[in-house]
Each structure stands twice: as C-alpha cells, then as structure tokens.
mmCIF file of the N, C-alpha and C atoms, coordinates in Angstrom:
data_MODEL
# 
_entry.id   MODEL 
# 
loop_
_atom_site.group_PDB 
_atom_site.id 
_atom_site.type_symbol 
_atom_site.label_atom_id 
_atom_site.label_alt_id 
_atom_site.label_comp_id 
_atom_site.label_asym_id 
_atom_site.label_entity_id 
_atom_site.label_seq_id 
_atom_site.pdbx_PDB_ins_code 
_atom_site.Cartn_x 
_atom_site.Cartn_y 
_atom_site.Cartn_z 
_atom_site.occupancy 
_atom_site.B_iso_or_equiv 
_atom_site.pdbx_formal_charge 
_atom_site.auth_seq_id 
_atom_site.auth_comp_id 
_atom_site.auth_asym_id 
_atom_site.auth_atom_id 
_atom_site.pdbx_PDB_model_num 
ATOM 1   N N  . MET A 1 1  ? 112.722 -13.733 8.476  1.00 0.00 ? 1  MET A N  1 
ATOM 2   C CA . MET A 1 1  ? 113.547 -14.125 9.611  1.00 0.00 ? 1  MET A CA 1 
ATOM 3   C C  . MET A 1 1  ? 113.429 -15.632 9.828  1.00 0.00 ? 1  MET A C  1 
ATOM 4   N N  . TRP A 1 2  ? 114.543 -16.277 10.111 1.00 0.00 ? 2  TRP A N  1 
ATOM 5   C CA . TRP A 1 2  ? 114.561 -17.721 10.345 1.00 0.00 ? 2  TRP A CA 1 
ATOM 6   C C  . TRP A 1 2  ? 113.934 -18.056 11.685 1.00 0.00 ? 2  TRP A C  1 
ATOM 7   N N  . PRO A 1 3  ? 113.280 -19.221 11.776 1.00 0.00 ? 3  PRO A N  1 
ATOM 8   C CA . PRO A 1 3  ? 112.845 -19.690 13.102 1.00 0.00 ? 3  PRO A CA 1 
ATOM 9   C C  . PRO A 1 3  ? 114.078 -19.974 13.956 1.00 0.00 ? 3  PRO A C  1 
ATOM 10  N N  . VAL A 1 4  ? 113.918 -19.913 15.271 1.00 0.00 ? 4  VAL A N  1 
ATOM 11  C CA . VAL A 1 4  ? 115.048 -20.128 16.192 1.00 0.00 ? 4  VAL A CA 1 
ATOM 12  C C  . VAL A 1 4  ? 115.787 -21.415 15.867 1.00 0.00 ? 4  VAL A C  1 
ATOM 13  N N  . SER A 1 5  ? 115.063 -22.480 15.553 1.00 0.00 ? 5  SER A N  1 
ATOM 14  C CA . SER A 1 5  ? 115.700 -23.779 15.331 1.00 0.00 ? 5  SER A CA 1 
ATOM 15  C C  . SER A 1 5  ? 116.542 -23.821 14.064 1.00 0.00 ? 5  SER A C  1 
ATOM 16  N N  . ASP A 1 6  ? 116.344 -22.865 13.140 1.00 0.00 ? 6  ASP A N  1 
ATOM 17  C CA . ASP A 1 6  ? 117.088 -22.861 11.887 1.00 0.00 ? 6  ASP A CA 1 
ATOM 18  C C  . ASP A 1 6  ? 118.326 -21.972 11.909 1.00 0.00 ? 6  ASP A C  1 
ATOM 19  N N  . LYS A 1 7  ? 118.484 -21.189 12.957 1.00 0.00 ? 7  LYS A N  1 
ATOM 20  C CA . LYS A 1 7  ? 119.616 -20.275 13.027 1.00 0.00 ? 7  LYS A CA 1 
ATOM 21  C C  . LYS A 1 7  ? 120.880 -21.031 13.391 1.00 0.00 ? 7  LYS A C  1 
ATOM 22  N N  . LEU A 1 8  ? 122.003 -20.606 12.821 1.00 0.00 ? 8  LEU A N  1 
ATOM 23  C CA . LEU A 1 8  ? 123.292 -21.238 13.124 1.00 0.00 ? 8  LEU A CA 1 
ATOM 24  C C  . LEU A 1 8  ? 123.795 -20.846 14.498 1.00 0.00 ? 8  LEU A C  1 
ATOM 25  N N  . LEU A 1 9  ? 123.598 -19.595 14.877 1.00 0.00 ? 9  LEU A N  1 
ATOM 26  C CA . LEU A 1 9  ? 123.967 -19.092 16.193 1.00 0.00 ? 9  LEU A CA 1 
ATOM 27  C C  . LEU A 1 9  ? 122.834 -18.224 16.710 1.00 0.00 ? 9  LEU A C  1 
ATOM 28  N N  . LEU A 1 10 ? 122.631 -18.242 18.016 1.00 0.00 ? 10 LEU A N  1 
ATOM 29  C CA . LEU A 1 10 ? 121.532 -17.512 18.627 1.00 0.00 ? 10 LEU A CA 1 
ATOM 30  C C  . LEU A 1 10 ? 122.030 -16.346 19.467 1.00 0.00 ? 10 LEU A C  1 
ATOM 31  N N  . LYS A 1 11 ? 121.342 -15.209 19.340 1.00 0.00 ? 11 LYS A N  1 
ATOM 32  C CA . LYS A 1 11 ? 121.591 -14.099 20.251 1.00 0.00 ? 11 LYS A CA 1 
ATOM 33  C C  . LYS A 1 11 ? 121.026 -14.485 21.608 1.00 0.00 ? 11 LYS A C  1 
ATOM 34  N N  . SER A 1 12 ? 121.382 -13.719 22.617 1.00 0.00 ? 12 SER A N  1 
ATOM 35  C CA . SER A 1 12 ? 120.980 -14.063 23.983 1.00 0.00 ? 12 SER A CA 1 
ATOM 36  C C  . SER A 1 12 ? 119.464 -14.184 24.129 1.00 0.00 ? 12 SER A C  1 
ATOM 37  N N  . LYS A 1 13 ? 118.715 -13.324 23.472 1.00 0.00 ? 13 LYS A N  1 
ATOM 38  C CA . LYS A 1 13 ? 117.249 -13.376 23.563 1.00 0.00 ? 13 LYS A CA 1 
ATOM 39  C C  . LYS A 1 13 ? 116.723 -14.731 23.086 1.00 0.00 ? 13 LYS A C  1 
ATOM 40  N N  . ASP A 1 14 ? 117.237 -15.208 21.951 1.00 0.00 ? 14 ASP A N  1 
ATOM 41  C CA . ASP A 1 14 ? 116.783 -16.477 21.382 1.00 0.00 ? 14 ASP A CA 1 
ATOM 42  C C  . ASP A 1 14 ? 117.315 -17.671 22.169 1.00 0.00 ? 14 ASP A C  1 
ATOM 43  N N  . ALA A 1 15 ? 118.558 -17.579 22.644 1.00 0.00 ? 15 ALA A N  1 
ATOM 44  C CA . ALA A 1 15 ? 119.120 -18.670 23.453 1.00 0.00 ? 15 ALA A CA 1 
ATOM 45  C C  . ALA A 1 15 ? 118.323 -18.820 24.748 1.00 0.00 ? 15 ALA A C  1 
ATOM 46  N N  . ALA A 1 16 ? 117.977 -17.700 25.368 1.00 0.00 ? 16 ALA A N  1 
ATOM 47  C CA . ALA A 1 16 ? 117.182 -17.738 26.593 1.00 0.00 ? 16 ALA A CA 1 
ATOM 48  C C  . ALA A 1 16 ? 115.796 -18.325 26.305 1.00 0.00 ? 16 ALA A C  1 
ATOM 49  N N  . ALA A 1 17 ? 115.196 -17.925 25.187 1.00 0.00 ? 17 ALA A N  1 
ATOM 50  C CA . ALA A 1 17 ? 113.878 -18.453 24.818 1.00 0.00 ? 17 ALA A CA 1 
ATOM 51  C C  . ALA A 1 17 ? 113.943 -19.959 24.583 1.00 0.00 ? 17 ALA A C  1 
ATOM 52  N N  . LEU A 1 18 ? 115.006 -20.428 23.940 1.00 0.00 ? 18 LEU A N  1 
ATOM 53  C CA . LEU A 1 18 ? 115.171 -21.852 23.689 1.00 0.00 ? 18 LEU A CA 1 
ATOM 54  C C  . LEU A 1 18 ? 115.217 -22.631 25.008 1.00 0.00 ? 18 LEU A C  1 
ATOM 55  N N  . LEU A 1 19 ? 115.860 -22.051 26.013 1.00 0.00 ? 19 LEU A N  1 
ATOM 56  C CA . LEU A 1 19 ? 115.985 -22.700 27.323 1.00 0.00 ? 19 LEU A CA 1 
ATOM 57  C C  . LEU A 1 19 ? 114.823 -22.366 28.257 1.00 0.00 ? 19 LEU A C  1 
ATOM 58  N N  . ASP A 1 20 ? 113.934 -21.497 27.808 1.00 0.00 ? 20 ASP A N  1 
ATOM 59  C CA . ASP A 1 20 ? 112.769 -21.057 28.594 1.00 0.00 ? 20 ASP A CA 1 
ATOM 60  C C  . ASP A 1 20 ? 113.185 -20.389 29.901 1.00 0.00 ? 20 ASP A C  1 
ATOM 61  N N  . ILE A 1 21 ? 114.196 -19.506 29.792 1.00 0.00 ? 21 ILE A N  1 
ATOM 62  C CA . ILE A 1 21 ? 114.657 -18.711 30.930 1.00 0.00 ? 21 ILE A CA 1 
ATOM 63  C C  . ILE A 1 21 ? 114.779 -17.260 30.464 1.00 0.00 ? 21 ILE A C  1 
ATOM 64  N N  . SER A 1 22 ? 115.000 -16.350 31.396 1.00 0.00 ? 22 SER A N  1 
ATOM 65  C CA . SER A 1 22 ? 115.182 -14.946 31.036 1.00 0.00 ? 22 SER A CA 1 
ATOM 66  C C  . SER A 1 22 ? 116.609 -14.707 30.543 1.00 0.00 ? 22 SER A C  1 
ATOM 67  N N  . ARG A 1 23 ? 116.795 -13.601 29.823 1.00 0.00 ? 23 ARG A N  1 
ATOM 68  C CA . ARG A 1 23 ? 118.149 -13.247 29.378 1.00 0.00 ? 23 ARG A CA 1 
ATOM 69  C C  . ARG A 1 23 ? 119.048 -12.984 30.584 1.00 0.00 ? 23 ARG A C  1 
ATOM 70  N N  . THR A 1 24 ? 118.491 -12.366 31.614 1.00 0.00 ? 24 THR A N  1 
ATOM 71  C CA . THR A 1 24 ? 119.277 -12.085 32.822 1.00 0.00 ? 24 THR A CA 1 
ATOM 72  C C  . THR A 1 24 ? 119.788 -13.385 33.432 1.00 0.00 ? 24 THR A C  1 
ATOM 73  N N  . LEU A 1 25 ? 118.908 -14.377 33.549 1.00 0.00 ? 25 LEU A N  1 
ATOM 74  C CA . LEU A 1 25 ? 119.319 -15.662 34.114 1.00 0.00 ? 25 LEU A CA 1 
ATOM 75  C C  . LEU A 1 25 ? 120.326 -16.355 33.199 1.00 0.00 ? 25 LEU A C  1 
ATOM 76  N N  . LEU A 1 26 ? 120.143 -16.252 31.895 1.00 0.00 ? 26 LEU A N  1 
ATOM 77  C CA . LEU A 1 26 ? 121.106 -16.833 30.943 1.00 0.00 ? 26 LEU A CA 1 
ATOM 78  C C  . LEU A 1 26 ? 122.500 -16.274 31.207 1.00 0.00 ? 26 LEU A C  1 
ATOM 79  N N  . TYR A 1 27 ? 122.606 -14.951 31.333 1.00 0.00 ? 27 TYR A N  1 
ATOM 80  C CA . TYR A 1 27 ? 123.912 -14.341 31.586 1.00 0.00 ? 27 TYR A CA 1 
ATOM 81  C C  . TYR A 1 27 ? 124.461 -14.730 32.954 1.00 0.00 ? 27 TYR A C  1 
ATOM 82  N N  . GLN A 1 28 ? 123.605 -14.773 33.975 1.00 0.00 ? 28 GLN A N  1 
ATOM 83  C CA . GLN A 1 28 ? 124.064 -15.163 35.309 1.00 0.00 ? 28 GLN A CA 1 
ATOM 84  C C  . GLN A 1 28 ? 124.613 -16.586 35.298 1.00 0.00 ? 28 GLN A C  1 
ATOM 85  N N  . LEU A 1 29 ? 123.889 -17.496 34.669 1.00 0.00 ? 29 LEU A N  1 
ATOM 86  C CA . LEU A 1 29 ? 124.327 -18.896 34.626 1.00 0.00 ? 29 LEU A CA 1 
ATOM 87  C C  . LEU A 1 29 ? 125.581 -19.065 33.783 1.00 0.00 ? 29 LEU A C  1 
ATOM 88  N N  . THR A 1 30 ? 125.730 -18.231 32.761 1.00 0.00 ? 30 THR A N  1 
ATOM 89  C CA . THR A 1 30 ? 126.933 -18.283 31.928 1.00 0.00 ? 30 THR A CA 1 
ATOM 90  C C  . THR A 1 30 ? 128.146 -17.824 32.723 1.00 0.00 ? 30 THR A C  1 
ATOM 91  N N  . VAL A 1 31 ? 127.996 -16.742 33.463 1.00 0.00 ? 31 VAL A N  1 
ATOM 92  C CA . VAL A 1 31 ? 129.103 -16.197 34.256 1.00 0.00 ? 31 VAL A CA 1 
ATOM 93  C C  . VAL A 1 31 ? 129.524 -17.172 35.349 1.00 0.00 ? 31 VAL A C  1 
ATOM 94  N N  . THR A 1 32 ? 128.572 -17.830 35.989 1.00 0.00 ? 32 THR A N  1 
ATOM 95  C CA . THR A 1 32 ? 128.895 -18.745 37.085 1.00 0.00 ? 32 THR A CA 1 
ATOM 96  C C  . THR A 1 32 ? 129.329 -20.131 36.606 1.00 0.00 ? 32 THR A C  1 
ATOM 97  N N  . GLY A 1 33 ? 129.183 -20.401 35.302 1.00 0.00 ? 33 GLY A N  1 
ATOM 98  C CA . GLY A 1 33 ? 129.591 -21.700 34.771 1.00 0.00 ? 33 GLY A CA 1 
ATOM 99  C C  . GLY A 1 33 ? 128.538 -22.780 34.923 1.00 0.00 ? 33 GLY A C  1 
ATOM 100 N N  . GLU A 1 34 ? 127.319 -22.387 35.274 1.00 0.00 ? 34 GLU A N  1 
ATOM 101 C CA . GLU A 1 34 ? 126.250 -23.372 35.422 1.00 0.00 ? 34 GLU A CA 1 
ATOM 102 C C  . GLU A 1 34 ? 125.673 -23.803 34.081 1.00 0.00 ? 34 GLU A C  1 
ATOM 103 N N  . ILE A 1 35 ? 125.843 -22.974 33.062 1.00 0.00 ? 35 ILE A N  1 
ATOM 104 C CA . ILE A 1 35 ? 125.467 -23.379 31.702 1.00 0.00 ? 35 ILE A CA 1 
ATOM 105 C C  . ILE A 1 35 ? 126.736 -23.888 31.047 1.00 0.00 ? 35 ILE A C  1 
ATOM 106 N N  . GLY A 1 36 ? 126.698 -25.127 30.582 1.00 0.00 ? 36 GLY A N  1 
ATOM 107 C CA . GLY A 1 36 ? 127.886 -25.762 30.016 1.00 0.00 ? 36 GLY A CA 1 
ATOM 108 C C  . GLY A 1 36 ? 128.440 -25.088 28.780 1.00 0.00 ? 36 GLY A C  1 
ATOM 109 N N  . PRO A 1 37 ? 127.618 -24.909 27.735 1.00 0.00 ? 37 PRO A N  1 
ATOM 110 C CA . PRO A 1 37 ? 128.144 -24.318 26.509 1.00 0.00 ? 37 PRO A CA 1 
ATOM 111 C C  . PRO A 1 37 ? 128.560 -22.861 26.703 1.00 0.00 ? 37 PRO A C  1 
ATOM 112 N N  . LYS A 1 38 ? 129.733 -22.542 26.225 1.00 0.00 ? 38 LYS A N  1 
ATOM 113 C CA . LYS A 1 38 ? 130.209 -21.160 26.257 1.00 0.00 ? 38 LYS A CA 1 
ATOM 114 C C  . LYS A 1 38 ? 129.705 -20.447 25.011 1.00 0.00 ? 38 LYS A C  1 
ATOM 115 N N  . PRO A 1 39 ? 129.362 -19.175 25.142 1.00 0.00 ? 39 PRO A N  1 
ATOM 116 C CA . PRO A 1 39 ? 128.950 -18.436 23.957 1.00 0.00 ? 39 PRO A CA 1 
ATOM 117 C C  . PRO A 1 39 ? 130.174 -18.067 23.111 1.00 0.00 ? 39 PRO A C  1 
ATOM 118 N N  . TYR A 1 40 ? 129.934 -17.886 21.819 1.00 0.00 ? 40 TYR A N  1 
ATOM 119 C CA . TYR A 1 40 ? 130.946 -17.342 20.928 1.00 0.00 ? 40 TYR A CA 1 
ATOM 120 C C  . TYR A 1 40 ? 130.851 -15.830 21.048 1.00 0.00 ? 40 TYR A C  1 
ATOM 121 N N  . LYS A 1 41 ? 131.975 -15.139 20.990 1.00 0.00 ? 41 LYS A N  1 
ATOM 122 C CA . LYS A 1 41 ? 131.973 -13.689 21.090 1.00 0.00 ? 41 LYS A CA 1 
ATOM 123 C C  . LYS A 1 41 ? 132.309 -13.102 19.718 1.00 0.00 ? 41 LYS A C  1 
ATOM 124 N N  . LEU A 1 42 ? 131.447 -12.232 19.249 1.00 0.00 ? 42 LEU A N  1 
ATOM 125 C CA . LEU A 1 42 ? 131.672 -11.464 18.027 1.00 0.00 ? 42 LEU A CA 1 
ATOM 126 C C  . LEU A 1 42 ? 131.581 -10.005 18.427 1.00 0.00 ? 42 LEU A C  1 
ATOM 127 N N  . GLY A 1 43 ? 132.723 -9.386  18.622 1.00 0.00 ? 43 GLY A N  1 
ATOM 128 C CA . GLY A 1 43 ? 132.723 -8.038  19.166 1.00 0.00 ? 43 GLY A CA 1 
ATOM 129 C C  . GLY A 1 43 ? 132.148 -8.085  20.568 1.00 0.00 ? 43 GLY A C  1 
ATOM 130 N N  . ARG A 1 44 ? 131.090 -7.303  20.795 1.00 0.00 ? 44 ARG A N  1 
ATOM 131 C CA . ARG A 1 44 ? 130.445 -7.284  22.104 1.00 0.00 ? 44 ARG A CA 1 
ATOM 132 C C  . ARG A 1 44 ? 129.264 -8.243  22.176 1.00 0.00 ? 44 ARG A C  1 
ATOM 133 N N  . CYS A 1 45 ? 128.983 -8.915  21.084 1.00 0.00 ? 45 CYS A N  1 
ATOM 134 C CA . CYS A 1 45 ? 127.816 -9.793  20.998 1.00 0.00 ? 45 CYS A CA 1 
ATOM 135 C C  . CYS A 1 45 ? 128.174 -11.229 21.403 1.00 0.00 ? 45 CYS A C  1 
ATOM 136 N N  . SER A 1 46 ? 127.367 -11.811 22.286 1.00 0.00 ? 46 SER A N  1 
ATOM 137 C CA . SER A 1 46 ? 127.525 -13.218 22.670 1.00 0.00 ? 46 SER A CA 1 
ATOM 138 C C  . SER A 1 46 ? 126.522 -14.040 21.877 1.00 0.00 ? 46 SER A C  1 
ATOM 139 N N  . LEU A 1 47 ? 126.993 -15.109 21.256 1.00 0.00 ? 47 LEU A N  1 
ATOM 140 C CA . LEU A 1 47 ? 126.143 -15.969 20.431 1.00 0.00 ? 47 LEU A CA 1 
ATOM 141 C C  . LEU A 1 47 ? 126.304 -17.419 20.869 1.00 0.00 ? 47 LEU A C  1 
ATOM 142 N N  . TRP A 1 48 ? 125.177 -18.137 20.953 1.00 0.00 ? 48 TRP A N  1 
ATOM 143 C CA . TRP A 1 48 ? 125.183 -19.529 21.386 1.00 0.00 ? 48 TRP A CA 1 
ATOM 144 C C  . TRP A 1 48 ? 124.826 -20.445 20.230 1.00 0.00 ? 48 TRP A C  1 
ATOM 145 N N  . ASP A 1 49 ? 125.427 -21.622 20.218 1.00 0.00 ? 49 ASP A N  1 
ATOM 146 C CA . ASP A 1 49 ? 125.135 -22.654 19.226 1.00 0.00 ? 49 ASP A CA 1 
ATOM 147 C C  . ASP A 1 49 ? 123.886 -23.412 19.682 1.00 0.00 ? 49 ASP A C  1 
ATOM 148 N N  . PRO A 1 50 ? 122.791 -23.341 18.917 1.00 0.00 ? 50 PRO A N  1 
ATOM 149 C CA . PRO A 1 50 ? 121.557 -24.010 19.366 1.00 0.00 ? 50 PRO A CA 1 
ATOM 150 C C  . PRO A 1 50 ? 121.702 -25.527 19.462 1.00 0.00 ? 50 PRO A C  1 
ATOM 151 N N  . LEU A 1 51 ? 122.501 -26.126 18.594 1.00 0.00 ? 51 LEU A N  1 
ATOM 152 C CA . LEU A 1 51 ? 122.693 -27.580 18.655 1.00 0.00 ? 51 LEU A CA 1 
ATOM 153 C C  . LEU A 1 51 ? 123.431 -27.972 19.930 1.00 0.00 ? 51 LEU A C  1 
ATOM 154 N N  . GLU A 1 52 ? 124.398 -27.141 20.326 1.00 0.00 ? 52 GLU A N  1 
ATOM 155 C CA . GLU A 1 52 ? 125.129 -27.439 21.558 1.00 0.00 ? 52 GLU A CA 1 
ATOM 156 C C  . GLU A 1 52 ? 124.232 -27.237 22.784 1.00 0.00 ? 52 GLU A C  1 
ATOM 157 N N  . LEU A 1 53 ? 123.394 -26.203 22.754 1.00 0.00 ? 53 LEU A N  1 
ATOM 158 C CA . LEU A 1 53 ? 122.462 -25.994 23.864 1.00 0.00 ? 53 LEU A CA 1 
ATOM 159 C C  . LEU A 1 53 ? 121.505 -27.176 23.995 1.00 0.00 ? 53 LEU A C  1 
ATOM 160 N N  . LYS A 1 54 ? 121.001 -27.672 22.861 1.00 0.00 ? 54 LYS A N  1 
ATOM 161 C CA . LYS A 1 54 ? 120.083 -28.818 22.892 1.00 0.00 ? 54 LYS A CA 1 
ATOM 162 C C  . LYS A 1 54 ? 120.790 -30.071 23.390 1.00 0.00 ? 54 LYS A C  1 
ATOM 163 N N  . ALA A 1 55 ? 122.035 -30.284 22.963 1.00 0.00 ? 55 ALA A N  1 
ATOM 164 C CA . ALA A 1 55 ? 122.804 -31.444 23.419 1.00 0.00 ? 55 ALA A CA 1 
ATOM 165 C C  . ALA A 1 55 ? 123.084 -31.337 24.916 1.00 0.00 ? 55 ALA A C  1 
ATOM 166 N N  . TRP A 1 56 ? 123.346 -30.124 25.385 1.00 0.00 ? 56 TRP A N  1 
ATOM 167 C CA . TRP A 1 56 ? 123.596 -29.887 26.804 1.00 0.00 ? 56 TRP A CA 1 
ATOM 168 C C  . TRP A 1 56 ? 122.366 -30.241 27.636 1.00 0.00 ? 56 TRP A C  1 
ATOM 169 N N  . VAL A 1 57 ? 121.194 -29.802 27.181 1.00 0.00 ? 57 VAL A N  1 
ATOM 170 C CA . VAL A 1 57 ? 119.948 -30.117 27.887 1.00 0.00 ? 57 VAL A CA 1 
ATOM 171 C C  . VAL A 1 57 ? 119.708 -31.628 27.876 1.00 0.00 ? 57 VAL A C  1 
ATOM 172 N N  . ALA A 1 58 ? 119.926 -32.265 26.714 1.00 0.00 ? 58 ALA A N  1 
ATOM 173 C CA . ALA A 1 58 ? 119.723 -33.712 26.600 1.00 0.00 ? 58 ALA A CA 1 
ATOM 174 C C  . ALA A 1 58 ? 120.672 -34.489 27.516 1.00 0.00 ? 58 ALA A C  1 
ATOM 175 N N  . SER A 1 59 ? 121.816 -33.883 27.855 1.00 0.00 ? 59 SER A N  1 
ATOM 176 C CA . SER A 1 59 ? 122.794 -34.526 28.741 1.00 0.00 ? 59 SER A CA 1 
ATOM 177 C C  . SER A 1 59 ? 122.515 -34.267 30.218 1.00 0.00 ? 59 SER A C  1 
ATOM 178 N N  . GLY A 1 60 ? 121.435 -33.555 30.498 1.00 0.00 ? 60 GLY A N  1 
ATOM 179 C CA . GLY A 1 60 ? 121.074 -33.320 31.890 1.00 0.00 ? 60 GLY A CA 1 
ATOM 180 C C  . GLY A 1 60 ? 121.532 -31.986 32.454 1.00 0.00 ? 60 GLY A C  1 
ATOM 181 N N  . CYS A 1 61 ? 121.949 -31.063 31.596 1.00 0.00 ? 61 CYS A N  1 
ATOM 182 C CA . CYS A 1 61 ? 122.361 -29.707 32.014 1.00 0.00 ? 61 CYS A CA 1 
ATOM 183 C C  . CYS A 1 61 ? 123.533 -29.697 32.998 1.00 0.00 ? 61 CYS A C  1 
ATOM 184 N N  . PRO A 1 62 ? 124.627 -30.400 32.678 1.00 0.00 ? 62 PRO A N  1 
ATOM 185 C CA . PRO A 1 62 ? 125.766 -30.383 33.606 1.00 0.00 ? 62 PRO A CA 1 
ATOM 186 C C  . PRO A 1 62 ? 126.437 -29.010 33.638 1.00 0.00 ? 62 PRO A C  1 
ATOM 187 N N  . ALA A 1 63 ? 127.138 -28.728 34.716 1.00 0.00 ? 63 ALA A N  1 
ATOM 188 C CA . ALA A 1 63 ? 127.906 -27.486 34.825 1.00 0.00 ? 63 ALA A CA 1 
ATOM 189 C C  . ALA A 1 63 ? 129.001 -27.481 33.764 1.00 0.00 ? 63 ALA A C  1 
ATOM 190 N N  . ARG A 1 64 ? 129.525 -26.300 33.477 1.00 0.00 ? 64 ARG A N  1 
ATOM 191 C CA . ARG A 1 64 ? 130.474 -26.133 32.371 1.00 0.00 ? 64 ARG A CA 1 
ATOM 192 C C  . ARG A 1 64 ? 131.680 -27.064 32.470 1.00 0.00 ? 64 ARG A C  1 
ATOM 193 N N  . GLU A 1 65 ? 132.272 -27.179 33.637 1.00 0.00 ? 65 GLU A N  1 
ATOM 194 C CA . GLU A 1 65 ? 133.474 -28.015 33.778 1.00 0.00 ? 65 GLU A CA 1 
ATOM 195 C C  . GLU A 1 65 ? 133.180 -29.459 33.359 1.00 0.00 ? 65 GLU A C  1 
ATOM 196 N N  . GLN A 1 66 ? 132.076 -29.993 33.843 1.00 0.00 ? 66 GLN A N  1 
ATOM 197 C CA . GLN A 1 66 ? 131.700 -31.360 33.483 1.00 0.00 ? 66 GLN A CA 1 
ATOM 198 C C  . GLN A 1 66 ? 131.321 -31.437 32.011 1.00 0.00 ? 66 GLN A C  1 
ATOM 199 N N  . TRP A 1 67 ? 130.613 -30.440 31.504 1.00 0.00 ? 67 TRP A N  1 
ATOM 200 C CA . TRP A 1 67 ? 130.208 -30.406 30.094 1.00 0.00 ? 67 TRP A CA 1 
ATOM 201 C C  . TRP A 1 67 ? 131.431 -30.432 29.179 1.00 0.00 ? 67 TRP A C  1 
ATOM 202 N N  . LEU A 1 68 ? 132.428 -29.640 29.491 1.00 0.00 ? 68 LEU A N  1 
ATOM 203 C CA . LEU A 1 68 ? 133.629 -29.601 28.657 1.00 0.00 ? 68 LEU A CA 1 
ATOM 204 C C  . LEU A 1 68 ? 134.370 -30.936 28.689 1.00 0.00 ? 68 LEU A C  1 
ATOM 205 N N  . ARG A 1 69 ? 134.389 -31.591 29.860 1.00 0.00 ? 69 ARG A N  1 
ATOM 206 C CA . ARG A 1 69 ? 135.007 -32.931 29.941 1.00 0.00 ? 69 ARG A CA 1 
ATOM 207 C C  . ARG A 1 69 ? 134.228 -33.920 29.079 1.00 0.00 ? 69 ARG A C  1 
ATOM 208 N N  . MET A 1 70 ? 132.901 -33.856 29.146 1.00 0.00 ? 70 MET A N  1 
ATOM 209 C CA . MET A 1 70 ? 132.063 -34.760 28.349 1.00 0.00 ? 70 MET A CA 1 
ATOM 210 C C  . MET A 1 70 ? 132.300 -34.550 26.862 1.00 0.00 ? 70 MET A C  1 
ATOM 211 N N  . ARG A 1 71 ? 132.363 -33.294 26.427 1.00 0.00 ? 71 ARG A N  1 
ATOM 212 C CA . ARG A 1 71 ? 132.572 -32.984 25.013 1.00 0.00 ? 71 ARG A CA 1 
ATOM 213 C C  . ARG A 1 71 ? 133.955 -33.446 24.553 1.00 0.00 ? 71 ARG A C  1 
ATOM 214 N N  . ALA A 1 72 ? 134.960 -33.263 25.412 1.00 0.00 ? 72 ALA A N  1 
ATOM 215 C CA . ALA A 1 72 ? 136.322 -33.696 25.068 1.00 0.00 ? 72 ALA A CA 1 
ATOM 216 C C  . ALA A 1 72 ? 136.367 -35.215 24.918 1.00 0.00 ? 72 ALA A C  1 
ATOM 217 N N  . ALA A 1 73 ? 135.688 -35.931 25.805 1.00 0.00 ? 73 ALA A N  1 
ATOM 218 C CA . ALA A 1 73 ? 135.650 -37.397 25.719 1.00 0.00 ? 73 ALA A CA 1 
ATOM 219 C C  . ALA A 1 73 ? 134.934 -37.847 24.450 1.00 0.00 ? 73 ALA A C  1 
ATOM 220 N N  . GLU A 1 74 ? 133.849 -37.162 24.086 1.00 0.00 ? 74 GLU A N  1 
ATOM 221 C CA . GLU A 1 74 ? 133.131 -37.493 22.851 1.00 0.00 ? 74 GLU A CA 1 
ATOM 222 C C  . GLU A 1 74 ? 134.021 -37.278 21.638 1.00 0.00 ? 74 GLU A C  1 
ATOM 223 N N  . LYS A 1 75 ? 134.756 -36.169 21.649 1.00 0.00 ? 75 LYS A N  1 
ATOM 224 C CA . LYS A 1 75 ? 135.651 -35.859 20.529 1.00 0.00 ? 75 LYS A CA 1 
ATOM 225 C C  . LYS A 1 75 ? 136.758 -36.908 20.422 1.00 0.00 ? 75 LYS A C  1 
ATOM 226 N N  . LYS A 1 76 ? 137.303 -37.311 21.579 1.00 0.00 ? 76 LYS A N  1 
ATOM 227 C CA . LYS A 1 76 ? 138.368 -38.317 21.589 1.00 0.00 ? 76 LYS A CA 1 
ATOM 228 C C  . LYS A 1 76 ? 137.843 -39.657 21.061 1.00 0.00 ? 76 LYS A C  1 
ATOM 229 N N  . ASP A 1 77 ? 136.638 -40.045 21.494 1.00 0.00 ? 77 ASP A N  1 
ATOM 230 C CA . ASP A 1 77 ? 136.024 -41.284 21.009 1.00 0.00 ? 77 ASP A CA 1 
ATOM 231 C C  . ASP A 1 77 ? 135.818 -41.234 19.498 1.00 0.00 ? 77 ASP A C  1 
ATOM 232 N N  . GLU A 1 78 ? 135.389 -40.088 19.005 1.00 0.00 ? 78 GLU A N  1 
ATOM 233 C CA . GLU A 1 78 ? 135.149 -39.930 17.565 1.00 0.00 ? 78 GLU A CA 1 
ATOM 234 C C  . GLU A 1 78 ? 136.466 -40.045 16.796 1.00 0.00 ? 78 GLU A C  1 
ATOM 235 N N  . GLU A 1 79 ? 137.530 -39.456 17.320 1.00 0.00 ? 79 GLU A N  1 
ATOM 236 C CA . GLU A 1 79 ? 138.845 -39.534 16.674 1.00 0.00 ? 79 GLU A CA 1 
ATOM 237 C C  . GLU A 1 79 ? 139.351 -40.969 16.652 1.00 0.00 ? 79 GLU A C  1 
ATOM 238 N N  . ASN A 1 80 ? 139.107 -41.713 17.733 1.00 0.00 ? 80 ASN A N  1 
ATOM 239 C CA . ASN A 1 80 ? 139.552 -43.098 17.811 1.00 0.00 ? 80 ASN A CA 1 
ATOM 240 C C  . ASN A 1 80 ? 138.804 -43.993 16.825 1.00 0.00 ? 80 ASN A C  1 
ATOM 241 N N  . ARG A 1 81 ? 137.551 -43.643 16.539 1.00 0.00 ? 81 ARG A N  1 
ATOM 242 C CA . ARG A 1 81 ? 136.774 -44.435 15.563 1.00 0.00 ? 81 ARG A CA 1 
ATOM 243 C C  . ARG A 1 81 ? 137.243 -44.208 14.138 1.00 0.00 ? 81 ARG A C  1 
ATOM 244 N N  . ASN A 1 82 ? 137.856 -43.051 13.894 1.00 0.00 ? 82 ASN A N  1 
ATOM 245 C CA . ASN A 1 82 ? 138.315 -42.732 12.526 1.00 0.00 ? 82 ASN A CA 1 
ATOM 246 C C  . ASN A 1 82 ? 139.684 -43.221 12.327 1.00 0.00 ? 82 ASN A C  1 
# 
C-alpha cells in the first residue's frame, strides 16, 4: 500500500488524516463549503487530491468560494505567462 503522500487521490479516511480531523468533520466542512477543495466523485466514493489539500492549507484554509477564486486567478496568471 502506498503512503498517503504518494497516492494520487485520497479516500475520506486518508484525507481526514492528512488534515488531522475526523471523517465526520471532513464531510461536514465539505458540505458547508468550509473546505475549499471539492472532492472528485467516483460512483458513491468521494476522493480528494492531496496536492490540492496541501495547497489549500498553505493558503490559509480559505472557504470554498474564496479558494475557487484563488485557483481561477492562478490559472489565469499561468495562461497569461504562456
């Protein structure tokens, strides 16, 4: 089994462990939009990108609306540089 940091996508248990919170709190914060990154849905399974979770924490854990604006601005800046 890969270490959490090597996985491409994390199940809720691993995403919660990465953030040092419970799975219940992870789901509550996801539903309320307090966690910026949205999970990917594969059937009934929610999966989180560990790199995006780490970037979100490094950015100060903004709420989803602000996080999405920040990511869009980063993407636009990157497109302008190319």
